[in-house]
N, CA, C and O of each residue as an XYZ file, in Angstrom:
704
protein
N       0.842     -1.167      0.000
C       0.000      0.000      0.000
C       0.897      1.243      0.000
O       1.852      1.329      0.772
N       0.581      2.193     -0.866
C       1.383      3.412     -0.925
C       0.635      4.569     -0.259
O      -0.487      4.397      0.218
N       1.259      5.746     -0.231
C       0.685      6.900      0.465
C      -0.664      7.311     -0.118
O      -1.570      7.681      0.630
N      -0.808      7.254     -1.417
C      -2.083      7.641     -2.033
C      -3.181      6.660     -1.643
O      -4.319      7.068     -1.407
N      -2.852      5.364     -1.573
C      -3.831      4.366     -1.130
C      -4.289      4.657      0.300
O      -5.482      4.603      0.597
N      -3.343      4.963      1.177
C      -3.685      5.271      2.568
C      -4.550      6.524      2.634
O      -5.562      6.548      3.334
N      -4.152      7.565      1.904
C      -4.938      8.803      1.880
C      -6.364      8.523      1.423
O      -7.316      8.983      2.052
N      -6.521      7.774      0.334
C      -7.853      7.494     -0.186
C      -8.680      6.647      0.773
O      -9.873      6.899      0.945
N      -8.070      5.657      1.392
C      -8.783      4.851      2.388
C      -9.257      5.728      3.547
O     -10.387      5.599      4.018
N      -8.375      6.623      3.999
C      -8.715      7.522      5.096
C      -9.915      8.392      4.723
O     -10.894      8.452      5.467
N      -9.842      9.061      3.579
C     -10.927      9.950      3.168
C     -12.227      9.181      2.955
O     -13.293      9.653      3.350
N     -12.155      8.012      2.340
C     -13.359      7.200      2.134
C     -13.955      6.736      3.454
O     -15.174      6.748      3.625
N     -13.103      6.328      4.387
C     -13.577      5.885      5.697
C     -14.380      7.001      6.363
O     -15.493      6.778      6.838
N     -13.808      8.195      6.393
C     -14.508      9.281      7.075
C     -15.707      9.789      6.290
O     -16.681     10.244      6.891
N     -15.663      9.726      4.984
C     -16.853     10.068      4.185
C     -17.987      9.110      4.536
O     -19.137      9.528      4.677
N     -17.665      7.826      4.677
C     -18.671      6.832      5.045
C     -19.171      7.004      6.477
O     -20.182      6.411      6.853
N     -18.475      7.807      7.278
C     -18.901      8.096      8.646
C     -19.405      9.540      8.776
O     -19.304     10.151      9.840
N     -19.947     10.068      7.679
C     -20.655     11.334      7.717
C     -19.815     12.596      7.645
O     -20.307     13.683      7.950
N     -18.556     12.470      7.247
C     -17.686     13.641      7.152
C     -17.681     14.182      5.722
O     -17.677     13.417      4.758
N     -17.681     15.497      5.602
C     -17.483     16.144      4.300
C     -15.983     16.191      4.034
O     -15.200     16.529      4.922
N     -15.592     15.855      2.827
C     -14.174     15.903      2.453
C     -13.885     17.305      1.926
O     -14.506     17.769      0.969
N     -12.927     17.968      2.573
C     -12.560     19.318      2.161
C     -11.169     19.278      1.527
O     -10.350     18.430      1.881
N     -10.902     20.188      0.594
C      -9.596     20.169     -0.081
C      -8.475     20.677      0.816
O      -8.708     21.401      1.784
N      -7.271     20.287      0.476
C      -6.088     20.806      1.149
C      -5.984     22.292      0.856
O      -6.167     22.724     -0.282
N      -5.690     23.068      1.880
C      -5.489     24.506      1.705
C      -4.107     24.758      1.107
O      -3.261     23.864      1.118
N      -3.869     25.945      0.593
C      -2.550     26.243      0.029
C      -1.434     26.131      1.071
O      -1.654     26.341      2.264
N      -0.260     25.803      0.604
C       0.908     25.707      1.475
C       1.275     27.077      2.047
O       1.758     27.169      3.175
N       1.048     28.131      1.280
C       1.222     29.494      1.773
C      -0.165     29.973      2.180
O      -1.034     30.161      1.328
N      -0.378     30.173      3.493
C      -1.721     30.485      3.985
C      -2.301     31.758      3.377
O      -1.595     32.739      3.143
N      -3.578     31.710      3.134
C      -4.296     32.877      2.638
C      -4.833     33.650      3.835
O      -5.367     33.045      4.765
N      -4.705     34.955      3.830
C      -5.281     35.811      4.867
C      -4.777     35.485      6.272
O      -5.525     35.628      7.239
N      -3.532     35.053      6.401
C      -2.963     34.774      7.722
C      -1.511     35.222      7.736
O      -0.628     34.477      7.311
N      -1.258     36.420      8.216
C       0.112     36.933      8.233
C       0.956     36.387      9.390
O       2.120     36.763      9.527
N       0.386     35.502     10.228
C       1.123     35.030     11.410
C       2.172     33.976     11.083
O       3.083     33.754     11.881
N       2.068     33.324      9.932
C       3.047     32.309      9.545
C       3.351     32.422      8.059
O       2.546     32.926      7.275
N       4.523     31.946      7.697
C       4.910     31.969      6.294
C       4.319     30.770      5.545
O       3.937     30.884      4.381
N       4.249     29.614      6.230
C       3.745     28.387      5.620
C       2.688     27.739      6.505
O       2.633     27.994      7.708
N       1.849     26.900      5.902
C       0.929     26.068      6.660
C       1.765     24.999      7.341
O       2.443     24.217      6.673
N       1.721     24.961      8.677
C       2.615     24.090      9.439
C       1.927     22.889     10.068
O       2.597     22.005     10.602
N       0.597     22.844     10.014
C      -0.129     21.732     10.633
C      -1.488     21.588      9.966
O      -2.013     22.531      9.374
N      -2.042     20.395     10.074
C      -3.340     20.136      9.472
C      -4.442     21.011     10.024
O      -5.395     21.339      9.316
N      -4.318     21.391     11.284
C      -5.365     22.212     11.893
C      -5.272     23.687     11.501
O      -6.242     24.430     11.652
N      -4.133     24.106     11.008
C      -3.901     25.527     10.745
C      -5.012     26.186      9.915
O      -5.537     27.217     10.335
N      -5.392     25.630      8.750
C      -6.439     26.285      7.965
C      -7.815     26.258      8.637
O      -8.716     26.994      8.235
N      -7.976     25.410      9.660
C      -9.274     25.265     10.309
C      -9.399     26.075     11.593
O     -10.432     26.011     12.260
N      -8.375     26.829     11.950
C      -8.394     27.569     13.216
C      -9.654     28.426     13.375
O     -10.253     28.387     14.450
N     -10.090     29.191     12.382
C     -11.309     29.995     12.597
C     -12.521     29.131     12.972
O     -13.372     29.553     13.755
N     -12.589     27.938     12.416
C     -13.723     27.055     12.683
C     -13.561     26.354     14.031
O     -14.552     26.095     14.715
N     -12.333     26.046     14.416
C     -12.087     25.476     15.737
C     -12.380     26.499     16.828
O     -12.670     26.136     17.968
N     -12.303     27.772     16.473
C     -12.596     28.845     17.432
C     -14.058     29.293     17.385
O     -14.432     30.250     18.063
N     -14.882     28.613     16.594
C     -16.313     28.882     16.659
C     -17.017     29.320     15.395
O     -18.247     29.278     15.348
N     -16.289     29.742     14.357
C     -16.972     30.091     13.102
C     -17.617     28.837     12.518
O     -17.123     27.726     12.712
N     -18.712     29.024     11.808
C     -19.388     27.899     11.144
C     -18.673     27.583      9.841
O     -18.367     28.480      9.055
N     -18.408     26.292      9.617
C     -17.787     25.872      8.356
C     -18.892     25.602      7.340
O     -19.906     25.002      7.694
N     -18.726     26.028      6.087
C     -19.782     25.834      5.089
C     -20.091     24.368      4.787
O     -21.164     24.059      4.268
N     -19.161     23.460      5.106
C     -19.382     22.038      4.824
C     -19.944     21.277      6.024
O     -20.172     20.072      5.927
N     -20.171     21.952      7.152
C     -20.790     21.296      8.298
C     -19.854     21.120      9.475
O     -18.839     21.806      9.591
N     -20.214     20.178     10.360
C     -19.482     19.983     11.612
C     -18.551     18.771     11.599
O     -17.758     18.592     12.524
N     -18.638     17.945     10.570
C     -17.744     16.782     10.437
C     -16.973     16.927      9.134
O     -17.552     16.914      8.048
N     -15.660     17.064      9.261
C     -14.821     17.289      8.091
C     -13.666     16.295      8.089
O     -13.271     15.794      9.141
N     -13.134     16.013      6.923
C     -11.910     15.220      6.783
C     -11.110     15.806      5.627
O     -11.668     16.328      4.662
N      -9.774     15.705      5.749
C      -8.921     16.263      4.707
C      -7.525     15.672      4.781
O      -7.194     14.914      5.693
N      -6.727     16.033      3.810
C      -5.286     15.869      3.897
C      -4.725     17.254      3.639
O      -5.142     17.941      2.706
N      -3.784     17.657      4.465
C      -3.266     19.010      4.392
C      -1.771     19.007      4.137
O      -1.007     18.381      4.872
N      -1.355     19.712      3.087
C       0.067     19.909      2.811
C       0.649     20.810      3.900
O       0.048     21.827      4.248
N       1.814     20.443      4.440
C       2.437     21.215      5.516
C       3.932     21.373      5.248
O       4.557     20.534      4.598
N       4.483     22.454      5.756
C       5.920     22.703      5.669
C       6.381     23.242      7.014
O       5.814     24.203      7.534
N       7.408     22.620      7.571
C       7.960     23.070      8.850
C       9.450     23.293      8.717
O      10.167     22.513      8.090
N       9.894     24.374      9.319
C      11.332     24.649      9.327
C      11.852     24.895     10.734
O      13.060     25.045     10.914
N      10.975     24.943     11.747
C      11.387     25.272     13.107
C      12.449     24.305     13.645
O      13.285     24.697     14.459
N      12.421     23.066     13.203
C      13.390     22.070     13.668
C      14.188     21.496     12.496
O      14.528     20.312     12.488
N      14.481     22.333     11.519
C      15.110     21.869     10.279
C      16.464     21.199     10.531
O      16.877     20.331      9.762
N      17.151     21.596     11.596
C      18.443     20.968     11.907
C      18.296     19.511     12.316
O      19.274     18.764     12.309
N      17.080     19.099     12.672
C      16.862     17.729     13.118
C      16.186     16.867     12.056
O      15.907     15.693     12.302
N      15.923     17.427     10.893
C      15.261     16.679      9.826
C      16.108     15.472      9.448
O      17.333     15.545      9.347
N      15.420     14.378      9.246
C      16.104     13.154      8.829
C      15.983     12.037      9.839
O      16.208     10.876      9.497
N      15.628     12.356     11.090
C      15.401     11.275     12.043
C      13.946     10.818     11.903
O      13.264     11.217     10.958
N      13.471      9.998     12.820
C      12.135      9.426     12.660
C      11.015     10.340     13.167
O       9.856      9.926     13.178
N      11.328     11.569     13.587
C      10.304     12.449     14.135
C      10.270     13.833     13.513
O       9.369     14.606     13.840
N      11.171     14.182     12.662
C      11.233     15.545     12.138
C      11.164     15.539     10.615
O      11.855     14.772      9.945
N      10.324     16.403     10.094
C      10.075     16.469      8.658
C      10.104     17.929      8.216
O      10.087     18.840      9.043
N      10.146     18.135      6.925
C       9.947     19.491      6.423
C       8.626     19.533      5.665
O       7.679     20.157      6.145
N       8.523     18.894      4.502
C       7.278     18.878      3.734
C       6.588     17.541      3.922
O       7.208     16.489      3.764
N       5.304     17.578      4.261
C       4.547     16.349      4.468
C       3.060     16.664      4.359
O       2.669     17.829      4.292
N       2.238     15.625      4.343
C       0.784     15.784      4.368
C       0.251     15.192      5.669
O       0.659     14.110      6.090
N      -0.650     15.908      6.285
C      -1.329     15.417      7.483
C      -2.742     15.011      7.089
O      -3.440     15.740      6.384
N      -3.150     13.837      7.556
C      -4.534     13.414      7.401
C      -5.291     13.886      8.633
O      -4.784     13.775      9.749
N      -6.483     14.405      8.446
C      -7.231     14.903      9.592
C      -8.710     14.622      9.498
O      -9.323     14.766      8.440
N      -9.278     14.218     10.625
C     -10.731     14.185     10.770
C     -11.078     15.190     11.850
O     -10.461     15.220     12.916
N     -12.069     16.007     11.561
C     -12.364     17.164     12.393
C     -13.811     17.166     12.810
O     -14.708     16.999     11.984
N     -14.037     17.356     14.089
C     -15.377     17.558     14.615
C     -15.464     18.977     15.133
O     -14.712     19.369     16.025
N     -16.366     19.734     14.584
C     -16.553     21.117     15.018
C     -17.759     21.148     15.957
O     -18.833     21.646     15.617
N     -17.537     20.595     17.151
C     -18.584     20.557     18.168
C     -19.551     19.400     18.028
O     -20.579     19.384     18.704
N     -19.261     18.435     17.179
C     -20.175     17.319     16.928
C     -19.832     16.102     17.793
O     -20.724     15.523     18.413
N     -18.585     15.714     17.843
C     -18.157     14.601     18.690
C     -16.816     14.954     19.291
O     -16.196     15.950     18.918
N     -16.365     14.116     20.243
C     -15.109     14.447     20.923
C     -14.284     13.177     21.075
O     -14.246     12.362     20.154
N     -13.640     12.994     22.184
C     -12.629     11.944     22.353
C     -13.163     10.541     22.094
O     -12.514      9.760     21.398
N     -14.339     10.200     22.643
C     -14.815      8.819     22.505
C     -14.942      8.403     21.044
O     -14.426      7.362     20.636
N     -15.630      9.223     20.267
C     -15.834      8.884     18.866
C     -14.536      8.983     18.075
O     -14.268      8.149     17.210
N     -13.738      9.990     18.364
C     -12.481     10.163     17.641
C     -11.559      8.955     17.838
O     -10.965      8.457     16.882
N     -11.446      8.499     19.065
C     -10.588      7.341     19.350
C     -11.173      6.084     18.731
O     -10.439      5.261     18.184
N     -12.478      5.927     18.811
C     -13.128      4.763     18.184
C     -12.843      4.753     16.680
O     -12.480      3.718     16.122
N     -13.008      5.910     16.023
C     -12.716      5.993     14.591
C     -11.249      5.664     14.308
O     -10.944      4.933     13.366
N     -10.350      6.199     15.118
C      -8.916      5.950     14.908
C      -8.592      4.475     14.999
O      -7.913      3.921     14.134
N      -9.083      3.842     16.050
C      -8.795      2.416     16.259
C      -9.374      1.578     15.122
O      -8.711      0.686     14.594
N     -10.603      1.873     14.757
C     -11.236      1.110     13.681
C     -10.513      1.307     12.354
O     -10.287      0.347     11.616
N     -10.150      2.555     12.051
C      -9.456      2.812     10.790
C      -8.115      2.082     10.743
O      -7.796      1.423      9.753
N      -7.338      2.201     11.807
C      -6.006      1.587     11.815
C      -6.056      0.068     11.788
O      -5.302     -0.558     11.043
N      -6.931     -0.538     12.587
C      -6.930     -2.004     12.702
C      -7.788     -2.701     11.655
O      -7.423     -3.771     11.168
N      -8.915     -2.110     11.307
C      -9.810     -2.785     10.356
C      -9.566     -2.342      8.911
O      -9.426     -3.178      8.018
N      -9.515     -1.037      8.686
C      -9.335     -0.532      7.318
C      -7.914     -0.764      6.804
O      -7.724     -1.206      5.671
N      -6.918     -0.465      7.642
C      -5.529     -0.647      7.215
C      -4.975     -2.016      7.598
O      -3.948     -2.441      7.070
N      -5.648     -2.704      8.511
C      -5.208     -4.043      8.907
C      -3.941     -4.064      9.746
O      -3.212     -5.056      9.732
N      -3.666     -2.995     10.475
C      -2.478     -2.964     11.332
C      -2.763     -3.780     12.589
O      -3.740     -3.506     13.286
N      -1.935     -4.770     12.893
C      -2.164     -5.555     14.114
C      -2.050     -4.685     15.360
O      -1.184     -3.814     15.444
N      -2.924     -4.926     16.316
C      -2.950     -4.137     17.546
C      -1.602     -4.125     18.249
O      -1.221     -3.112     18.835
N      -0.879     -5.232     18.199
C       0.417     -5.294     18.892
C       1.477     -4.396     18.255
O       2.554     -4.212     18.822
N       1.181     -3.840     17.088
C       2.120     -2.914     16.442
C       1.775     -1.456     16.715
O       2.471     -0.555     16.249
N       0.699     -1.219     17.471
C       0.255      0.140     17.746
C       0.554      0.545     19.183
O       0.508     -0.277     20.099
N       0.858      1.810     19.360
C       0.990      2.433     20.673
C       0.374      3.815     20.559
O       0.267      4.367     19.464
N      -0.028      4.368     21.687
C      -0.582      5.717     21.699
C       0.056      6.508     22.834
O       0.616      5.940     23.772
N      -0.040      7.827     22.728
C       0.446      8.687     23.798
C      -0.694      9.535     24.326
O      -1.637      9.870     23.609
N      -0.580      9.870     25.598
C      -1.500     10.777     26.270
C      -0.651     11.812     26.990
O       0.531     11.590     27.255
N      -1.261     12.933     27.299
C      -0.534     14.003     27.967
C      -0.274     13.637     29.428
O      -1.181     13.202     30.137
N       0.980     13.817     29.873
C       1.351     13.424     31.237
C       0.969     14.454     32.291
O       1.043     14.176     33.488
N       0.563     15.634     31.856
C       0.146     16.663     32.797
C       1.280     17.598     33.170
O       2.452     17.222     33.153
N       0.912     18.814     33.505
C       1.870     19.804     33.991
C       1.094     20.906     34.690
O      -0.068     20.712     35.049
N       1.718     22.058     34.887
C       1.068     23.162     35.596
C      -0.100     23.756     34.819
O      -0.949     24.425     35.408
N      -0.162     23.527     33.505
C      -1.245     24.071     32.682
C      -2.450     23.145     32.547
O      -3.575     23.607     32.356
N      -2.214     21.848     32.646
C      -3.292     20.875     32.417
C      -2.962     19.575     33.131
O      -1.791     19.207     33.233
N      -3.986     18.867     33.631
C      -3.737     17.621     34.353
C      -3.407     16.460     33.415
O      -3.602     16.540     32.202
N      -2.900     15.379     34.012
C      -2.648     14.125     33.288
C      -3.953     13.683     32.627
O      -5.017     13.747     33.242
N      -3.870     13.241     31.389
C      -5.071     12.904     30.612
C      -5.466     11.439     30.810
O      -5.271     10.601     29.930
N      -6.015     11.160     31.968
C      -6.491      9.805     32.283
C      -7.726      9.438     31.469
O      -7.940      8.268     31.150
N      -8.534     10.430     31.137
C      -9.754     10.161     30.372
C      -9.421      9.550     29.014
O     -10.032      8.561     28.611
N      -8.463     10.132     28.313
C      -8.094      9.611     26.998
C      -7.514      8.209     27.114
O      -7.830      7.343     26.298
N      -6.674      7.974     28.109
C      -6.112      6.635     28.310
C      -7.231      5.622     28.563
O      -7.201      4.515     28.025
N      -8.206      5.997     29.372
C      -9.339      5.104     29.653
C     -10.090      4.764     28.362
O     -10.450      3.609     28.132
N     -10.321      5.769     27.532
C     -11.071      5.538     26.286
C     -10.274      4.636     25.349
O     -10.850      3.761     24.703
N      -8.953      4.834     25.264
C      -8.129      3.940     24.442
C      -8.255      2.506     24.938
O      -8.410      1.582     24.139
N      -8.189      2.316     26.256
C      -8.325      0.960     26.825
C      -9.685      0.370     26.489
O      -9.774     -0.800     26.118
N     -10.738      1.155     26.612
C     -12.092      0.682     26.287
C     -12.219      0.279     24.827
O     -13.085     -0.526     24.484
N     -11.376      0.822     23.967
C     -11.398      0.485     22.546
C     -10.369     -0.572     22.169
O     -10.104     -0.788     20.986
N      -9.786     -1.232     23.171
C      -8.922     -2.374     22.910
C      -7.434     -2.145     23.029
O      -6.658     -3.087     22.869
N      -7.004     -0.913     23.306
C      -5.565     -0.654     23.420
C      -5.076     -1.168     24.774
O      -5.562     -0.733     25.818
N      -4.106     -2.101     24.757
C      -3.572     -2.602     26.033
C      -2.897     -1.479     26.827
O      -2.246     -0.603     26.257
N      -3.064     -1.521     28.143
C      -2.519     -0.468     29.006
C      -1.015     -0.299     28.823
O      -0.500      0.817     28.902
N      -0.315     -1.393     28.582
C       1.147     -1.296     28.426
C       1.565     -0.654     27.104
O       2.754     -0.421     26.887
N       0.612     -0.363     26.219
C       0.908      0.307     24.949
C       0.488      1.783     24.986
O       0.519      2.470     23.965
N       0.095      2.262     26.175
C      -0.289      3.664     26.353
C       0.827      4.353     27.116
O       1.183      3.940     28.220
N       1.380      5.408     26.526
C       2.504      6.128     27.123
C       2.101      7.563     27.421
O       1.299      8.161     26.704
N       2.664      8.098     28.483
C       2.398      9.481     28.882
C       3.638     10.315     28.616
O       4.729      9.982     29.079
N       3.471     11.397     27.871
C       4.560     12.313     27.567
C       4.119     13.746     27.824
O       2.928     14.053     27.860
N       5.107     14.612     28.003
C       4.853     16.038     28.192
C       4.699     16.752     26.869
O       4.687     16.129     25.807
N       4.584     18.052     26.941
C       4.357     18.874     25.748
C       5.453     18.711     24.707
O       5.159     18.638     23.514
N       6.701     18.654     25.130
C       7.797     18.591     24.158
C       7.744     17.340     23.296
O       8.149     17.370     22.134
N       7.252     16.250     23.849
C       7.232     14.986     23.105
C       5.845     14.583     22.630
O       5.718     13.630     21.860
N       4.814     15.271     23.061
C       3.459     14.825     22.771
C       2.644     15.856     22.001
O       1.619     15.503     21.417
N       3.060     17.102     21.979
C       2.327     18.137     21.265
C       3.198     18.670     20.153
O       4.414     18.797     20.303
N       2.569     18.982     19.037
C       3.291     19.603     17.936
C       3.108     21.099     18.089
O       2.010     21.622     17.901
N       4.174     21.776     18.427
C       4.099     23.215     18.617
C       4.976     23.887     17.572
O       6.160     23.576     17.438
N       4.381     24.804     16.843
C       5.120     25.567     15.844
C       4.799     27.031     16.067
O       3.706     27.487     15.731
N       5.729     27.759     16.621
C       5.505     29.169     16.893
C       4.755     29.371     18.193
O       4.639     28.452     19.004
N       4.250     30.567     18.387
C       3.534     30.916     19.610
C       2.124     30.349     19.556
O       1.321     30.742     18.710
N       1.827     29.425     20.461
C       0.514     28.783     20.444
C      -0.255     28.969     21.741
O      -1.439     28.639     21.794
N       0.362     29.474     22.768
C      -0.313     29.552     24.072
C      -1.621     30.344     23.978
O      -2.628     29.913     24.539
N      -1.634     31.480     23.291
C      -2.845     32.283     23.192
C      -3.927     31.516     22.453
O      -5.074     31.485     22.898
N      -3.580     30.894     21.329
C      -4.548     30.115     20.565
C      -5.062     28.956     21.396
O      -6.269     28.717     21.438
N      -4.166     28.227     22.062
C      -4.589     27.079     22.871
C      -5.524     27.537     23.990
O      -6.533     26.882     24.251
N      -5.215     28.618     24.635
C      -6.050     29.125     25.716
C      -7.435     29.499     25.180
O      -8.447     29.186     25.807
N      -7.482     30.162     24.032
C      -8.779     30.517     23.434
C      -9.573     29.272     23.073
O     -10.780     29.211     23.312
N      -8.901     28.275     22.497
C      -9.602     27.044     22.099
C     -10.088     26.283     23.323
O     -11.229     25.822     23.353
N      -9.225     26.145     24.344
C      -9.578     25.402     25.556
C     -10.780     26.056     26.232
O     -11.630     25.352     26.778
N     -10.870     27.377     26.208
C     -11.974     28.074     26.838
C     -13.308     27.832     26.117
O     -14.370     28.043     26.702
N     -13.259     27.398     24.873
C     -14.500     27.070     24.145
C     -15.048     25.717     24.542
O     -16.240     25.461     24.374
N     -14.201     24.847     25.067
C     -14.630     23.482     25.404
C     -15.501     23.437     26.639
O     -15.939     22.362     27.047
């Protein structure tokens, strides 16, 4: 299976689960002077994650072209990239962790056929800004993920941060 096959399976899976497929936004963001390039799949959706109504509804799926240079000196290992595509399924107030994790597990194990023993997940370990994410770990376990395959990491290893995000994160968290 190649990247296009995976992308198509992903989009078809989410289309079959009521998501509208939206196109990838330009690599150079339109109407956003805060960044030079689109750096994450969520970037073009920020206005909608902050409460604007999306014309395609509350369930969306896409693949987004991204470019990152913040860690360009580390490119080439198994965690750092420059140009890549992110696959995303988005709920704009329609569903949250339970459904998202259920969809993830089903897509990975049933649609792609990845054996459960080859999968691991991470949850946030907690810090002064937010508590340890026991809820997400519980939901992963309820969906078949063995406890020994669930790892807790901090922001540096578990969150993708590109540029100043604290203000955006605080605004988004306050909407929840």
